[in-house]
Steps between C-alpha positions, in 0.01 A plus 500: 500500500214365298159659551194277582284717284680378187455147608118502583394320184723198559348194678723205583384154601512411872791277601510288815539717812798442721426246766664680795375775719833672467594384163885486474548657840805378685283464812249281318129469597360500859388144582131460475488345845646831650235711304213284615619530865527876487145540359365261757656688782364826362153348463528402864577853609220633294238294668202615307506744212647570153863596441618662179873509406583665164811447287720791416451683182757531214683831466444692186831499324409812304427720809590330827881483441554148628862458597527129547202326333140604441357264765565360833221310678327625809656331806187360642365376175824314433515369857172337455496388138871490384393665173641797317187566296376863480132592487402226744284455807505244784181464693478299814155442662502371855162357619415396852289197398580427135838403328723787434549628137805613315454662165783610271410755224771541235495653153415286196804445271532765220711412196561854411622598854720187515683608185634790709539348850535118440260216581277544806293281719121501468228349707482118489694185594847654471402787747364223722812298510721784579290642782280216638191716436237290340271784412661728232304747295552781250572830669239675287225352726670590821328821606150377430550172676663658801207736533269208496694343784449827695134515433416371848619666820852407614852611512735589222877486567702715267790738481396872570820590326599350170802615285561783741157644473175458684309215339175682491463403120465128592220575748326735269507246211374221718222733638612473848492878567136531380229230487707244709672760716265456795492117480870422469761542768838605356817356655873556415638188357861619554496438877421127426742447223770710679507276813465187286813594301695558823560136544705373213444140372776287356464617142522869613813438712669329216437793270619744764802302563598518140431876481720555794786275381487701172512821682796386719691411190436857365626651816818284471557600134455863596756477787759328267454777233465815710782752473532889537382685194221257414158660428205367703329390188791271421459312816128505448541356148729212643244424765207477268694313238577238770131481594392428142795262430388278788129484409338804674246659261492841666614698790283490811541881543714766340867424563654728765881565453586810699866625526629769731232738600249284314559231746311696758171519292292196582343445158730662269474340155620734231847345470671825365798578718849406427667332809805652666774333704405461863120477420275252671259327250146387614365231269137415592389248223261219437434265217152378432474132427173326418309807639690498833772758587812524700605810689866503600718806589876507535713807567857484357799738482567587138866510555495155638557558871312683762664796671527458883188711569305334216589161659390594844162621371466200277566257787249672720229459234608146445483421876159663523380286211636188651333566835162524326553203273605296812171582640277374212272224620137406505302715741704815478377820305667733255457777754680307760790421254512879424534565880775254536696642213470860621604399860808334357599802304445728803706283730805464247506843342775629732627830372448419139220745458629788714396364840144426382350178403560419133132388475415865440640426146299172473207674332278213381345180620697188549293248311223446237326195363654350172331285240334594174534865587819642634289656778269221514138483625400386853434622846822637666352441841496127455742286692759314289417164394672226300483567129509880524791693315604837621800739448726611779674826394636750748696796369680823591480808285718811559458745197760739657755223459371385165472157678207259472524136619220239468520126544199300392421139514206272414393268783268206499334418829525126591344298770794561746656818373609626154669418175715788365410472121744761389803360661664463144582869497807602697404697808792564734745765413786245477303292252409795286860626485631158421259461211571846371870416485410238225 
């Protein structure tokens, strides 16, 4: 690989920057009208104060060991700007009596850097046309100008945690922890953006539908190819090939393919075991498309057919899941859905688990929010409302029998009930066995 040090003396002329926020991405740019509506909704929730959203940083290819690419944008920054530009800042200033302000700070273009990473977007008309933000400025002036905005008493909305670490550096650089510390009230912006992102708009739902359709196709391809003796990494490779082949730019989370005893480990992702005849295989997978991820799990018999006991346990998990899915509607909570699922499993366990309820082997929660993150942000106590997307995923895990079964689907809450987004992946035992015979 060419070293940048040996290239430092070369300066190339700037070329025209790509006129798309996700240049070349199959998902395309986020419509400006959607970006403007999201920022307006956030400003409304802020009331009065200054909100700061930073972009993600590039990984260092020399020391950070990037496994996919050296950059993925911060979710909230992308949600509000649609841009994939590192080193950027979004500042929203909400006033009680004056017009609100939205300022986008992005790095000025650098011909030497662009020789390595391609044309970039700088402040100016192109950035405005892509984001709907009229006020775009070079990022080198961001910290000083933000400090000036904070020179009078008020409230700063920011992320106490950034990149997995406490964001004390930001406050220190802005002087909030010293000279301004007593005058500025500090609020966690995550609570506002998290609940805003809970309700998906039409662009978000379209991206999620595509991510989920791609993931369902990968589940089908894996079912058709699975056979005793395959290594877990072979199925993983087929799944991720299918993702990329259909336009997913990365996985939403590490692919889980667990055979035999590994099917009982919830987040097993090493992929190192060779399957054996009679194994069950848990495939918990999710393609990311346009910054939105799917999360679909199917459990299949590697030999192509379930044993009678495997089938009985599988049908119990499936019935449990269907009872919960049928209960999805506006006004109910995830906690209530979890109770419905567990009650169903208790009432229908029979003697499958030694005279005890099989829910003793259901060792995780039923649902989580889904969106830009696989375990997406948002208050879990909130009642379901149209536009929310959640998973429904009961399971049974019996290590003594090397038996793990999880069935997970992605569900969109509608005005009257639900839309099963992941219905493209075979779910019943008969459907799975029929596809595997192909």
